[in-house]
All heavy atoms as atom14 arrays in JSON, in Angstrom:
{
  "sequence": "MLRIKLVKSNIGRLEKHRKTVEALGLKKIGQVVEKKDNPQIRGMIETVKFMLEVEEI",
  "atom14_mask": [
    [1, 1, 1, 1, 1, 1, 1, 1, 0, 0, 0, 0, 0, 0],
    [1, 1, 1, 1, 1, 1, 1, 1, 0, 0, 0, 0, 0, 0],
    [1, 1, 1, 1, 1, 1, 1, 1, 1, 1, 1, 0, 0, 0],
    [1, 1, 1, 1, 1, 1, 1, 1, 0, 0, 0, 0, 0, 0],
    [1, 1, 1, 1, 1, 1, 1, 1, 1, 0, 0, 0, 0, 0],
    [1, 1, 1, 1, 1, 1, 1, 1, 0, 0, 0, 0, 0, 0],
    [1, 1, 1, 1, 1, 1, 1, 0, 0, 0, 0, 0, 0, 0],
    [1, 1, 1, 1, 1, 1, 1, 1, 1, 0, 0, 0, 0, 0],
    [1, 1, 1, 1, 1, 1, 0, 0, 0, 0, 0, 0, 0, 0],
    [1, 1, 1, 1, 1, 1, 1, 1, 0, 0, 0, 0, 0, 0],
    [1, 1, 1, 1, 1, 1, 1, 1, 0, 0, 0, 0, 0, 0],
    [1, 1, 1, 1, 0, 0, 0, 0, 0, 0, 0, 0, 0, 0],
    [1, 1, 1, 1, 1, 1, 1, 1, 1, 1, 1, 0, 0, 0],
    [1, 1, 1, 1, 1, 1, 1, 1, 0, 0, 0, 0, 0, 0],
    [1, 1, 1, 1, 1, 1, 1, 1, 1, 0, 0, 0, 0, 0],
    [1, 1, 1, 1, 1, 1, 1, 1, 1, 0, 0, 0, 0, 0],
    [1, 1, 1, 1, 1, 1, 1, 1, 1, 1, 0, 0, 0, 0],
    [1, 1, 1, 1, 1, 1, 1, 1, 1, 1, 1, 0, 0, 0],
    [1, 1, 1, 1, 1, 1, 1, 1, 1, 0, 0, 0, 0, 0],
    [1, 1, 1, 1, 1, 1, 1, 0, 0, 0, 0, 0, 0, 0],
    [1, 1, 1, 1, 1, 1, 1, 0, 0, 0, 0, 0, 0, 0],
    [1, 1, 1, 1, 1, 1, 1, 1, 1, 0, 0, 0, 0, 0],
    [1, 1, 1, 1, 1, 0, 0, 0, 0, 0, 0, 0, 0, 0],
    [1, 1, 1, 1, 1, 1, 1, 1, 0, 0, 0, 0, 0, 0],
    [1, 1, 1, 1, 0, 0, 0, 0, 0, 0, 0, 0, 0, 0],
    [1, 1, 1, 1, 1, 1, 1, 1, 0, 0, 0, 0, 0, 0],
    [1, 1, 1, 1, 1, 1, 1, 1, 1, 0, 0, 0, 0, 0],
    [1, 1, 1, 1, 1, 1, 1, 1, 1, 0, 0, 0, 0, 0],
    [1, 1, 1, 1, 1, 1, 1, 1, 0, 0, 0, 0, 0, 0],
    [1, 1, 1, 1, 0, 0, 0, 0, 0, 0, 0, 0, 0, 0],
    [1, 1, 1, 1, 1, 1, 1, 1, 1, 0, 0, 0, 0, 0],
    [1, 1, 1, 1, 1, 1, 1, 0, 0, 0, 0, 0, 0, 0],
    [1, 1, 1, 1, 1, 1, 1, 0, 0, 0, 0, 0, 0, 0],
    [1, 1, 1, 1, 1, 1, 1, 1, 1, 0, 0, 0, 0, 0],
    [1, 1, 1, 1, 1, 1, 1, 1, 1, 0, 0, 0, 0, 0],
    [1, 1, 1, 1, 1, 1, 1, 1, 1, 0, 0, 0, 0, 0],
    [1, 1, 1, 1, 1, 1, 1, 1, 0, 0, 0, 0, 0, 0],
    [1, 1, 1, 1, 1, 1, 1, 1, 0, 0, 0, 0, 0, 0],
    [1, 1, 1, 1, 1, 1, 1, 0, 0, 0, 0, 0, 0, 0],
    [1, 1, 1, 1, 1, 1, 1, 1, 1, 0, 0, 0, 0, 0],
    [1, 1, 1, 1, 1, 1, 1, 1, 0, 0, 0, 0, 0, 0],
    [1, 1, 1, 1, 1, 1, 1, 1, 1, 1, 1, 0, 0, 0],
    [1, 1, 1, 1, 0, 0, 0, 0, 0, 0, 0, 0, 0, 0],
    [1, 1, 1, 1, 1, 1, 1, 1, 0, 0, 0, 0, 0, 0],
    [1, 1, 1, 1, 1, 1, 1, 1, 0, 0, 0, 0, 0, 0],
    [1, 1, 1, 1, 1, 1, 1, 1, 1, 0, 0, 0, 0, 0],
    [1, 1, 1, 1, 1, 1, 1, 0, 0, 0, 0, 0, 0, 0],
    [1, 1, 1, 1, 1, 1, 1, 0, 0, 0, 0, 0, 0, 0],
    [1, 1, 1, 1, 1, 1, 1, 1, 1, 0, 0, 0, 0, 0],
    [1, 1, 1, 1, 1, 1, 1, 1, 1, 1, 1, 0, 0, 0],
    [1, 1, 1, 1, 1, 1, 1, 1, 0, 0, 0, 0, 0, 0],
    [1, 1, 1, 1, 1, 1, 1, 1, 0, 0, 0, 0, 0, 0],
    [1, 1, 1, 1, 1, 1, 1, 1, 1, 0, 0, 0, 0, 0],
    [1, 1, 1, 1, 1, 1, 1, 0, 0, 0, 0, 0, 0, 0],
    [1, 1, 1, 1, 1, 1, 1, 1, 1, 0, 0, 0, 0, 0],
    [1, 1, 1, 1, 1, 1, 1, 1, 1, 0, 0, 0, 0, 0],
    [1, 1, 1, 1, 1, 1, 1, 1, 0, 0, 0, 0, 0, 0]
  ],
  "atom14_positions": [
    [[-8.16, 12.27, 1.74], [-7.64, 11.11, 2.45], [-7.87, 9.86, 1.6], [-8.82, 9.77, 0.85], [-8.35, 10.94, 3.79], [-8.06, 12.01, 4.82], [-6.41, 11.97, 5.46], [-6.44, 10.55, 6.5], [0.0, 0.0, 0.0], [0.0, 0.0, 0.0], [0.0, 0.0, 0.0], [0.0, 0.0, 0.0], [0.0, 0.0, 0.0], [0.0, 0.0, 0.0]],
    [[-6.97, 8.91, 1.78], [-7.06, 7.63, 1.08], [-7.11, 6.51, 2.1], [-6.37, 6.53, 3.09], [-5.85, 7.42, 0.18], [-5.65, 8.4, -0.96], [-4.3, 8.18, -1.61], [-6.75, 8.27, -1.97], [0.0, 0.0, 0.0], [0.0, 0.0, 0.0], [0.0, 0.0, 0.0], [0.0, 0.0, 0.0], [0.0, 0.0, 0.0], [0.0, 0.0, 0.0]],
    [[-7.99, 5.55, 1.88], [-8.04, 4.34, 2.71], [-7.36, 3.24, 1.89], [-7.81, 2.9, 0.8], [-9.47, 3.98, 3.04], [-9.57, 2.76, 3.93], [-10.99, 2.52, 4.41], [-11.35, 3.55, 5.38], [-12.53, 4.17, 5.42], [-13.47, 3.86, 4.56], [-12.78, 5.08, 6.32], [0.0, 0.0, 0.0], [0.0, 0.0, 0.0], [0.0, 0.0, 0.0]],
    [[-6.27, 2.7, 2.41], [-5.45, 1.72, 1.7], [-5.51, 0.39, 2.44], [-5.26, 0.34, 3.64], [-3.99, 2.2, 1.6], [-3.93, 3.61, 1.0], [-3.16, 1.23, 0.78], [-2.61, 4.3, 1.21], [0.0, 0.0, 0.0], [0.0, 0.0, 0.0], [0.0, 0.0, 0.0], [0.0, 0.0, 0.0], [0.0, 0.0, 0.0], [0.0, 0.0, 0.0]],
    [[-5.83, -0.67, 1.69], [-5.95, -2.01, 2.28], [-5.02, -2.97, 1.55], [-5.0, -3.0, 0.31], [-7.39, -2.5, 2.17], [-7.63, -3.87, 2.76], [-9.1, -4.26, 2.63], [-9.38, -5.61, 3.24], [-10.79, -5.98, 3.12], [0.0, 0.0, 0.0], [0.0, 0.0, 0.0], [0.0, 0.0, 0.0], [0.0, 0.0, 0.0], [0.0, 0.0, 0.0]],
    [[-4.25, -3.75, 2.3], [-3.38, -4.77, 1.71], [-4.2, -6.02, 1.45], [-4.79, -6.58, 2.37], [-2.21, -5.08, 2.65], [-1.16, -6.04, 2.14], [-0.47, -5.48, 0.91], [-0.13, -6.34, 3.22], [0.0, 0.0, 0.0], [0.0, 0.0, 0.0], [0.0, 0.0, 0.0], [0.0, 0.0, 0.0], [0.0, 0.0, 0.0], [0.0, 0.0, 0.0]],
    [[-4.28, -6.45, 0.18], [-5.11, -7.6, -0.17], [-4.31, -8.81, -0.66], [-4.86, -9.89, -0.79], [-6.19, -7.23, -1.23], [-7.18, -6.26, -0.64], [-5.56, -6.68, -2.48], [0.0, 0.0, 0.0], [0.0, 0.0, 0.0], [0.0, 0.0, 0.0], [0.0, 0.0, 0.0], [0.0, 0.0, 0.0], [0.0, 0.0, 0.0], [0.0, 0.0, 0.0]],
    [[-3.02, -8.61, -0.94], [-2.17, -9.73, -1.37], [-0.91, -9.74, -0.52], [-0.41, -8.7, -0.11], [-1.79, -9.61, -2.85], [-2.93, -9.84, -3.79], [-2.42, -9.98, -5.2], [-3.59, -10.3, -6.12], [-3.13, -10.54, -7.48], [0.0, 0.0, 0.0], [0.0, 0.0, 0.0], [0.0, 0.0, 0.0], [0.0, 0.0, 0.0], [0.0, 0.0, 0.0]],
    [[-0.37, -10.92, -0.31], [0.82, -11.1, 0.51], [2.04, -10.53, -0.19], [2.14, -10.51, -1.41], [1.03, -12.59, 0.77], [2.26, -12.79, 1.43], [0.0, 0.0, 0.0], [0.0, 0.0, 0.0], [0.0, 0.0, 0.0], [0.0, 0.0, 0.0], [0.0, 0.0, 0.0], [0.0, 0.0, 0.0], [0.0, 0.0, 0.0], [0.0, 0.0, 0.0]],
    [[3.01, -10.07, 0.62], [4.26, -9.59, 0.04], [5.34, -10.67, 0.07], [6.49, -10.4, -0.26], [4.72, -8.3, 0.73], [4.96, -8.48, 2.2], [4.87, -9.57, 2.73], [5.27, -7.39, 2.87], [0.0, 0.0, 0.0], [0.0, 0.0, 0.0], [0.0, 0.0, 0.0], [0.0, 0.0, 0.0], [0.0, 0.0, 0.0], [0.0, 0.0, 0.0]],
    [[4.98, -11.9, 0.42], [5.93, -13.01, 0.38], [6.31, -13.3, -1.07], [5.45, -13.4, -1.93], [5.32, -14.27, 1.04], [5.07, -14.02, 2.51], [6.23, -15.47, 0.83], [4.31, -15.12, 3.2], [0.0, 0.0, 0.0], [0.0, 0.0, 0.0], [0.0, 0.0, 0.0], [0.0, 0.0, 0.0], [0.0, 0.0, 0.0], [0.0, 0.0, 0.0]],
    [[7.59, -13.39, -1.33], [8.07, -13.69, -2.67], [8.1, -12.5, -3.61], [8.41, -12.65, -4.79], [0.0, 0.0, 0.0], [0.0, 0.0, 0.0], [0.0, 0.0, 0.0], [0.0, 0.0, 0.0], [0.0, 0.0, 0.0], [0.0, 0.0, 0.0], [0.0, 0.0, 0.0], [0.0, 0.0, 0.0], [0.0, 0.0, 0.0], [0.0, 0.0, 0.0]],
    [[7.79, -11.32, -3.11], [7.8, -10.12, -3.95], [9.2, -9.52, -3.97], [10.06, -9.86, -3.17], [6.82, -9.07, -3.41], [5.42, -9.55, -3.24], [4.76, -9.78, -4.57], [3.38, -10.22, -4.34], [2.58, -10.67, -5.26], [2.99, -10.77, -6.49], [1.36, -11.05, -4.97], [0.0, 0.0, 0.0], [0.0, 0.0, 0.0], [0.0, 0.0, 0.0]],
    [[9.41, -8.59, -4.88], [10.68, -7.88, -4.94], [10.91, -7.09, -3.65], [9.94, -6.63, -3.02], [10.69, -6.91, -6.12], [10.61, -7.51, -7.52], [10.5, -6.4, -8.55], [11.81, -8.38, -7.79], [0.0, 0.0, 0.0], [0.0, 0.0, 0.0], [0.0, 0.0, 0.0], [0.0, 0.0, 0.0], [0.0, 0.0, 0.0], [0.0, 0.0, 0.0]],
    [[12.16, -6.93, -3.29], [12.52, -6.18, -2.08], [11.93, -4.77, -2.13], [11.42, -4.26, -1.13], [14.04, -6.12, -1.94], [14.52, -5.43, -0.7], [14.25, -6.21, 0.58], [14.05, -7.44, 0.51], [14.26, -5.58, 1.65], [0.0, 0.0, 0.0], [0.0, 0.0, 0.0], [0.0, 0.0, 0.0], [0.0, 0.0, 0.0], [0.0, 0.0, 0.0]],
    [[11.97, -4.14, -3.3], [11.42, -2.79, -3.47], [9.94, -2.76, -3.12], [9.46, -1.83, -2.47], [11.65, -2.36, -4.92], [11.11, -1.0, -5.27], [11.38, -0.68, -6.72], [10.78, 0.66, -7.09], [11.01, 0.98, -8.5], [0.0, 0.0, 0.0], [0.0, 0.0, 0.0], [0.0, 0.0, 0.0], [0.0, 0.0, 0.0], [0.0, 0.0, 0.0]],
    [[9.19, -3.77, -3.55], [7.76, -3.82, -3.27], [7.5, -4.04, -1.79], [6.61, -3.42, -1.2], [7.09, -4.91, -4.1], [7.11, -4.63, -5.57], [6.78, -5.58, -6.51], [7.4, -3.52, -6.28], [6.88, -5.06, -7.71], [7.27, -3.81, -7.6], [0.0, 0.0, 0.0], [0.0, 0.0, 0.0], [0.0, 0.0, 0.0], [0.0, 0.0, 0.0]],
    [[8.28, -4.92, -1.16], [8.09, -5.18, 0.27], [8.37, -3.92, 1.09], [7.63, -3.61, 2.03], [9.0, -6.32, 0.73], [8.46, -7.68, 0.31], [9.27, -8.79, 0.9], [10.36, -9.06, -0.03], [11.52, -9.59, 0.29], [11.79, -9.92, 1.53], [12.43, -9.8, -0.63], [0.0, 0.0, 0.0], [0.0, 0.0, 0.0], [0.0, 0.0, 0.0]],
    [[9.43, -3.19, 0.73], [9.77, -1.96, 1.45], [8.7, -0.89, 1.25], [8.38, -0.14, 2.17], [11.12, -1.43, 0.97], [12.28, -2.33, 1.26], [12.82, -2.1, 2.63], [14.09, -2.92, 2.82], [14.69, -2.7, 4.11], [0.0, 0.0, 0.0], [0.0, 0.0, 0.0], [0.0, 0.0, 0.0], [0.0, 0.0, 0.0], [0.0, 0.0, 0.0]],
    [[8.12, -0.82, 0.07], [7.08, 0.17, -0.21], [5.83, -0.12, 0.62], [5.25, 0.79, 1.2], [6.73, 0.18, -1.71], [7.91, 0.45, -2.46], [5.68, 1.22, -2.02], [0.0, 0.0, 0.0], [0.0, 0.0, 0.0], [0.0, 0.0, 0.0], [0.0, 0.0, 0.0], [0.0, 0.0, 0.0], [0.0, 0.0, 0.0], [0.0, 0.0, 0.0]],
    [[5.43, -1.39, 0.69], [4.26, -1.77, 1.48], [4.51, -1.44, 2.95], [3.64, -0.9, 3.64], [3.94, -3.27, 1.29], [2.92, -3.74, 2.31], [3.43, -3.52, -0.11], [0.0, 0.0, 0.0], [0.0, 0.0, 0.0], [0.0, 0.0, 0.0], [0.0, 0.0, 0.0], [0.0, 0.0, 0.0], [0.0, 0.0, 0.0], [0.0, 0.0, 0.0]],
    [[5.71, -1.73, 3.44], [6.06, -1.44, 4.83], [6.05, 0.07, 5.08], [5.58, 0.52, 6.13], [7.44, -2.01, 5.14], [7.86, -1.88, 6.58], [9.24, -2.45, 6.84], [9.62, -3.42, 6.16], [9.93, -1.92, 7.73], [0.0, 0.0, 0.0], [0.0, 0.0, 0.0], [0.0, 0.0, 0.0], [0.0, 0.0, 0.0], [0.0, 0.0, 0.0]],
    [[6.54, 0.85, 4.12], [6.57, 2.31, 4.27], [5.15, 2.9, 4.31], [4.93, 3.95, 4.92], [7.36, 2.92, 3.14], [0.0, 0.0, 0.0], [0.0, 0.0, 0.0], [0.0, 0.0, 0.0], [0.0, 0.0, 0.0], [0.0, 0.0, 0.0], [0.0, 0.0, 0.0], [0.0, 0.0, 0.0], [0.0, 0.0, 0.0], [0.0, 0.0, 0.0]],
    [[4.21, 2.22, 3.67], [2.81, 2.66, 3.73], [2.18, 2.32, 5.08], [1.08, 2.76, 5.38], [2.01, 2.01, 2.6], [2.22, 2.6, 1.21], [1.58, 1.7, 0.15], [1.66, 4.0, 1.12], [0.0, 0.0, 0.0], [0.0, 0.0, 0.0], [0.0, 0.0, 0.0], [0.0, 0.0, 0.0], [0.0, 0.0, 0.0], [0.0, 0.0, 0.0]],
    [[2.87, 1.53, 5.89], [2.37, 1.18, 7.22], [1.57, -0.1, 7.24], [0.83, -0.35, 8.19], [0.0, 0.0, 0.0], [0.0, 0.0, 0.0], [0.0, 0.0, 0.0], [0.0, 0.0, 0.0], [0.0, 0.0, 0.0], [0.0, 0.0, 0.0], [0.0, 0.0, 0.0], [0.0, 0.0, 0.0], [0.0, 0.0, 0.0], [0.0, 0.0, 0.0]],
    [[1.7, -0.92, 6.21], [0.94, -2.17, 6.11], [1.83, -3.36, 6.44], [2.96, -3.45, 5.95], [0.36, -2.32, 4.7], [-0.61, -1.23, 4.29], [-0.84, -1.26, 2.79], [-1.92, -1.38, 5.02], [0.0, 0.0, 0.0], [0.0, 0.0, 0.0], [0.0, 0.0, 0.0], [0.0, 0.0, 0.0], [0.0, 0.0, 0.0], [0.0, 0.0, 0.0]],
    [[1.31, -4.27, 7.28], [2.09, -5.44, 7.67], [1.35, -6.75, 7.4], [1.97, -7.73, 7.04], [2.45, -5.37, 9.15], [3.36, -4.21, 9.47], [3.71, -4.14, 10.92], [4.61, -2.94, 11.17], [4.95, -2.8, 12.56], [0.0, 0.0, 0.0], [0.0, 0.0, 0.0], [0.0, 0.0, 0.0], [0.0, 0.0, 0.0], [0.0, 0.0, 0.0]],
    [[0.06, -6.75, 7.58], [-0.73, -7.98, 7.43], [-1.79, -7.83, 6.35], [-2.28, -6.73, 6.11], [-1.45, -8.32, 8.74], [-0.52, -8.61, 9.89], [-1.32, -8.95, 11.12], [-0.41, -9.32, 12.27], [-1.17, -9.7, 13.45], [0.0, 0.0, 0.0], [0.0, 0.0, 0.0], [0.0, 0.0, 0.0], [0.0, 0.0, 0.0], [0.0, 0.0, 0.0]],
    [[-2.14, -8.94, 5.73], [-3.22, -8.94, 4.75], [-4.51, -8.52, 5.45], [-4.81, -8.99, 6.54], [-3.39, -10.32, 4.11], [-2.14, -10.67, 3.29], [-4.62, -10.37, 3.21], [-2.15, -12.05, 2.71], [0.0, 0.0, 0.0], [0.0, 0.0, 0.0], [0.0, 0.0, 0.0], [0.0, 0.0, 0.0], [0.0, 0.0, 0.0], [0.0, 0.0, 0.0]],
    [[-5.25, -7.63, 4.83], [-6.5, -7.16, 5.41], [-6.34, -5.91, 6.25], [-7.33, -5.29, 6.63], [0.0, 0.0, 0.0], [0.0, 0.0, 0.0], [0.0, 0.0, 0.0], [0.0, 0.0, 0.0], [0.0, 0.0, 0.0], [0.0, 0.0, 0.0], [0.0, 0.0, 0.0], [0.0, 0.0, 0.0], [0.0, 0.0, 0.0], [0.0, 0.0, 0.0]],
    [[-5.11, -5.53, 6.55], [-4.87, -4.33, 7.35], [-5.21, -3.09, 6.53], [-4.95, -3.03, 5.33], [-3.42, -4.28, 7.8], [-3.11, -3.13, 8.73], [-1.66, -3.13, 9.2], [-0.87, -3.96, 8.79], [-1.34, -2.18, 10.05], [0.0, 0.0, 0.0], [0.0, 0.0, 0.0], [0.0, 0.0, 0.0], [0.0, 0.0, 0.0], [0.0, 0.0, 0.0]],
    [[-5.8, -2.1, 7.19], [-6.21, -0.86, 6.53], [-5.54, 0.32, 7.21], [-5.47, 0.38, 8.44], [-7.75, -0.7, 6.61], [-8.18, 0.61, 5.98], [-8.44, -1.87, 5.94], [0.0, 0.0, 0.0], [0.0, 0.0, 0.0], [0.0, 0.0, 0.0], [0.0, 0.0, 0.0], [0.0, 0.0, 0.0], [0.0, 0.0, 0.0], [0.0, 0.0, 0.0]],
    [[-5.01, 1.24, 6.39], [-4.46, 2.49, 6.91], [-5.08, 3.65, 6.15], [-5.54, 3.48, 5.02], [-2.92, 2.55, 6.8], [-2.26, 1.52, 7.67], [-2.46, 2.41, 5.37], [0.0, 0.0, 0.0], [0.0, 0.0, 0.0], [0.0, 0.0, 0.0], [0.0, 0.0, 0.0], [0.0, 0.0, 0.0], [0.0, 0.0, 0.0], [0.0, 0.0, 0.0]],
    [[-5.09, 4.81, 6.77], [-5.58, 6.02, 6.12], [-4.41, 6.98, 6.0], [-3.73, 7.27, 6.97], [-6.73, 6.63, 6.9], [-7.97, 5.77, 6.85], [-9.17, 6.41, 7.55], [-9.03, 7.52, 8.09], [-10.23, 5.77, 7.56], [0.0, 0.0, 0.0], [0.0, 0.0, 0.0], [0.0, 0.0, 0.0], [0.0, 0.0, 0.0], [0.0, 0.0, 0.0]],
    [[-4.19, 7.47, 4.79], [-3.08, 8.39, 4.52], [-3.61, 9.61, 3.79], [-4.62, 9.55, 3.1], [-2.03, 7.72, 3.62], [-1.37, 6.49, 4.21], [-0.35, 6.87, 5.23], [0.4, 5.65, 5.74], [1.34, 5.99, 6.77], [0.0, 0.0, 0.0], [0.0, 0.0, 0.0], [0.0, 0.0, 0.0], [0.0, 0.0, 0.0], [0.0, 0.0, 0.0]],
    [[-2.9, 10.73, 3.94], [-3.24, 11.93, 3.2], [-2.98, 11.69, 1.72], [-2.07, 10.98, 1.35], [-2.4, 13.12, 3.66], [-2.8, 13.65, 5.0], [-2.04, 14.9, 5.31], [-2.51, 15.47, 6.64], [-1.81, 16.73, 6.95], [0.0, 0.0, 0.0], [0.0, 0.0, 0.0], [0.0, 0.0, 0.0], [0.0, 0.0, 0.0], [0.0, 0.0, 0.0]],
    [[-3.8, 12.31, 0.89], [-3.66, 12.17, -0.56], [-2.64, 13.19, -1.05], [-2.92, 14.38, -1.1], [-5.02, 12.39, -1.23], [-4.99, 12.06, -2.7], [-3.95, 11.62, -3.2], [-6.03, 12.24, -3.36], [0.0, 0.0, 0.0], [0.0, 0.0, 0.0], [0.0, 0.0, 0.0], [0.0, 0.0, 0.0], [0.0, 0.0, 0.0], [0.0, 0.0, 0.0]],
    [[-1.43, 12.72, -1.37], [-0.41, 13.6, -1.93], [0.39, 12.83, -2.97], [0.26, 11.61, -3.08], [0.48, 14.19, -0.83], [1.2, 13.13, -0.02], [1.74, 12.17, -0.57], [1.24, 13.3, 1.29], [0.0, 0.0, 0.0], [0.0, 0.0, 0.0], [0.0, 0.0, 0.0], [0.0, 0.0, 0.0], [0.0, 0.0, 0.0], [0.0, 0.0, 0.0]],
    [[1.2, 13.51, -3.77], [1.92, 12.83, -4.86], [2.85, 11.72, -4.39], [3.02, 10.72, -5.08], [2.72, 13.96, -5.51], [1.97, 15.19, -5.19], [1.37, 14.96, -3.84], [0.0, 0.0, 0.0], [0.0, 0.0, 0.0], [0.0, 0.0, 0.0], [0.0, 0.0, 0.0], [0.0, 0.0, 0.0], [0.0, 0.0, 0.0], [0.0, 0.0, 0.0]],
    [[3.45, 11.86, -3.21], [4.36, 10.84, -2.71], [3.62, 9.54, -2.42], [4.06, 8.46, -2.81], [5.09, 11.32, -1.44], [6.04, 12.45, -1.67], [5.37, 13.82, -1.72], [4.2, 13.97, -1.4], [6.11, 14.82, -2.15], [0.0, 0.0, 0.0], [0.0, 0.0, 0.0], [0.0, 0.0, 0.0], [0.0, 0.0, 0.0], [0.0, 0.0, 0.0]],
    [[2.49, 9.64, -1.74], [1.68, 8.45, -1.42], [1.12, 7.85, -2.7], [1.11, 6.62, -2.86], [0.55, 8.81, -0.43], [1.13, 9.31, 0.9], [-0.36, 7.62, -0.21], [1.95, 8.28, 1.67], [0.0, 0.0, 0.0], [0.0, 0.0, 0.0], [0.0, 0.0, 0.0], [0.0, 0.0, 0.0], [0.0, 0.0, 0.0], [0.0, 0.0, 0.0]],
    [[0.67, 8.68, -3.63], [0.14, 8.18, -4.91], [1.21, 7.39, -5.67], [0.93, 6.36, -6.27], [-0.36, 9.33, -5.78], [-1.64, 9.95, -5.31], [-2.81, 9.09, -5.63], [-4.04, 9.75, -5.24], [-5.23, 9.32, -5.56], [-5.37, 8.23, -6.27], [-6.3, 9.97, -5.16], [0.0, 0.0, 0.0], [0.0, 0.0, 0.0], [0.0, 0.0, 0.0]],
    [[2.46, 7.86, -5.63], [3.55, 7.16, -6.29], [3.83, 5.81, -5.66], [4.08, 4.82, -6.36], [0.0, 0.0, 0.0], [0.0, 0.0, 0.0], [0.0, 0.0, 0.0], [0.0, 0.0, 0.0], [0.0, 0.0, 0.0], [0.0, 0.0, 0.0], [0.0, 0.0, 0.0], [0.0, 0.0, 0.0], [0.0, 0.0, 0.0], [0.0, 0.0, 0.0]],
    [[3.77, 5.75, -4.33], [3.98, 4.49, -3.62], [2.86, 3.51, -3.97], [3.11, 2.32, -4.2], [4.04, 4.73, -2.11], [5.25, 5.52, -1.68], [5.14, 6.1, 0.01], [5.55, 4.63, 0.9], [0.0, 0.0, 0.0], [0.0, 0.0, 0.0], [0.0, 0.0, 0.0], [0.0, 0.0, 0.0], [0.0, 0.0, 0.0], [0.0, 0.0, 0.0]],
    [[1.65, 4.0, -4.02], [0.5, 3.16, -4.37], [0.65, 2.63, -5.8], [0.4, 1.47, -6.06], [-0.82, 3.93, -4.2], [-1.1, 4.18, -2.71], [-1.97, 3.2, -4.85], [-2.23, 5.15, -2.44], [0.0, 0.0, 0.0], [0.0, 0.0, 0.0], [0.0, 0.0, 0.0], [0.0, 0.0, 0.0], [0.0, 0.0, 0.0], [0.0, 0.0, 0.0]],
    [[1.09, 3.48, -6.71], [1.26, 3.09, -8.11], [2.27, 1.95, -8.24], [2.11, 1.06, -9.07], [1.69, 4.3, -8.94], [1.72, 4.07, -10.41], [0.35, 3.79, -11.03], [-0.67, 4.27, -10.49], [0.31, 3.1, -12.06], [0.0, 0.0, 0.0], [0.0, 0.0, 0.0], [0.0, 0.0, 0.0], [0.0, 0.0, 0.0], [0.0, 0.0, 0.0]],
    [[3.31, 1.97, -7.4], [4.34, 0.94, -7.45], [3.8, -0.44, -7.1], [4.21, -1.43, -7.69], [5.48, 1.3, -6.47], [5.99, 2.59, -6.81], [6.62, 0.3, -6.55], [0.0, 0.0, 0.0], [0.0, 0.0, 0.0], [0.0, 0.0, 0.0], [0.0, 0.0, 0.0], [0.0, 0.0, 0.0], [0.0, 0.0, 0.0], [0.0, 0.0, 0.0]],
    [[2.89, -0.51, -6.14], [2.38, -1.81, -5.67], [0.86, -1.91, -5.79], [0.21, -2.59, -5.0], [2.83, -2.09, -4.21], [4.31, -2.31, -4.14], [2.41, -0.96, -3.27], [0.0, 0.0, 0.0], [0.0, 0.0, 0.0], [0.0, 0.0, 0.0], [0.0, 0.0, 0.0], [0.0, 0.0, 0.0], [0.0, 0.0, 0.0], [0.0, 0.0, 0.0]],
    [[0.29, -1.26, -6.8], [-1.17, -1.21, -6.93], [-1.8, -2.59, -7.08], [-2.96, -2.77, -6.72], [-1.57, -0.32, -8.09], [-1.12, -0.78, -9.44], [-1.48, 0.22, -10.52], [-0.9, -0.2, -11.84], [-1.09, 0.84, -12.84], [0.0, 0.0, 0.0], [0.0, 0.0, 0.0], [0.0, 0.0, 0.0], [0.0, 0.0, 0.0], [0.0, 0.0, 0.0]],
    [[-1.06, -3.57, -7.58], [-1.6, -4.93, -7.75], [-1.79, -5.64, -6.42], [-2.46, -6.67, -6.36], [-0.69, -5.75, -8.68], [0.71, -5.89, -8.16], [1.07, -6.99, -7.4], [1.66, -4.91, -8.43], [2.37, -7.13, -6.92], [2.96, -5.05, -7.96], [3.31, -6.16, -7.21], [0.0, 0.0, 0.0], [0.0, 0.0, 0.0], [0.0, 0.0, 0.0]],
    [[-1.24, -5.1, -5.34], [-1.36, -5.71, -4.01], [-2.34, -4.97, -3.1], [-2.62, -5.43, -2.0], [0.02, -5.72, -3.31], [1.06, -6.53, -4.03], [2.71, -6.28, -3.37], [2.53, -6.9, -1.72], [0.0, 0.0, 0.0], [0.0, 0.0, 0.0], [0.0, 0.0, 0.0], [0.0, 0.0, 0.0], [0.0, 0.0, 0.0], [0.0, 0.0, 0.0]],
    [[-2.86, -3.85, -3.57], [-3.65, -2.96, -2.7], [-5.06, -2.74, -3.23], [-5.34, -2.92, -4.41], [-2.97, -1.58, -2.61], [-1.53, -1.52, -2.17], [-1.04, -0.1, -2.28], [-1.38, -2.04, -0.76], [0.0, 0.0, 0.0], [0.0, 0.0, 0.0], [0.0, 0.0, 0.0], [0.0, 0.0, 0.0], [0.0, 0.0, 0.0], [0.0, 0.0, 0.0]],
    [[-5.91, -2.3, -2.29], [-7.23, -1.78, -2.61], [-7.24, -0.35, -2.08], [-6.93, -0.15, -0.91], [-8.3, -2.58, -1.86], [-9.31, -3.26, -2.71], [-10.26, -4.12, -1.88], [-10.79, -3.64, -0.87], [-10.44, -5.27, -2.27], [0.0, 0.0, 0.0], [0.0, 0.0, 0.0], [0.0, 0.0, 0.0], [0.0, 0.0, 0.0], [0.0, 0.0, 0.0]],
    [[-7.55, 0.61, -2.93], [-7.49, 2.02, -2.52], [-8.87, 2.64, -2.69], [-9.53, 2.45, -3.71], [-6.44, 2.78, -3.35], [-6.37, 4.23, -2.91], [-5.09, 2.12, -3.25], [0.0, 0.0, 0.0], [0.0, 0.0, 0.0], [0.0, 0.0, 0.0], [0.0, 0.0, 0.0], [0.0, 0.0, 0.0], [0.0, 0.0, 0.0], [0.0, 0.0, 0.0]],
    [[-9.26, 3.41, -1.67], [-10.56, 4.07, -1.68], [-10.37, 5.52, -1.21], [-9.68, 5.76, -0.22], [-11.49, 3.32, -0.73], [-12.83, 3.95, -0.51], [-13.63, 3.21, 0.57], [-13.23, 2.12, 0.98], [-14.63, 3.79, 1.01], [0.0, 0.0, 0.0], [0.0, 0.0, 0.0], [0.0, 0.0, 0.0], [0.0, 0.0, 0.0], [0.0, 0.0, 0.0]],
    [[-10.96, 6.45, -1.91], [-10.91, 7.85, -1.48], [-12.02, 8.1, -0.47], [-13.15, 7.68, -0.67], [-11.06, 8.78, -2.67], [-9.87, 8.78, -3.59], [-9.94, 9.88, -4.64], [-10.46, 10.96, -4.33], [-9.47, 9.62, -5.76], [0.0, 0.0, 0.0], [0.0, 0.0, 0.0], [0.0, 0.0, 0.0], [0.0, 0.0, 0.0], [0.0, 0.0, 0.0]],
    [[-11.66, 8.78, 0.61], [-12.67, 9.1, 1.63], [-12.68, 10.59, 1.9], [-11.81, 11.32, 1.51], [-12.42, 8.33, 2.95], [-11.01, 8.54, 3.46], [-12.68, 6.86, 2.74], [-10.77, 7.97, 4.82], [0.0, 0.0, 0.0], [0.0, 0.0, 0.0], [0.0, 0.0, 0.0], [0.0, 0.0, 0.0], [0.0, 0.0, 0.0], [0.0, 0.0, 0.0]]
  ]
}
């Protein structure tokens, strides 16, 4: 499992980045979600890694 936290705003970001953050289930700064660790989620995280904090649990 991965604990994903949004630490930077998606205001002014590329549409692709905003959609990726939304697809991860994140809407507000500081919000945390837990997702299964799989290649699809890892790819999404890699796309917007500069906006996220990721922790393995």
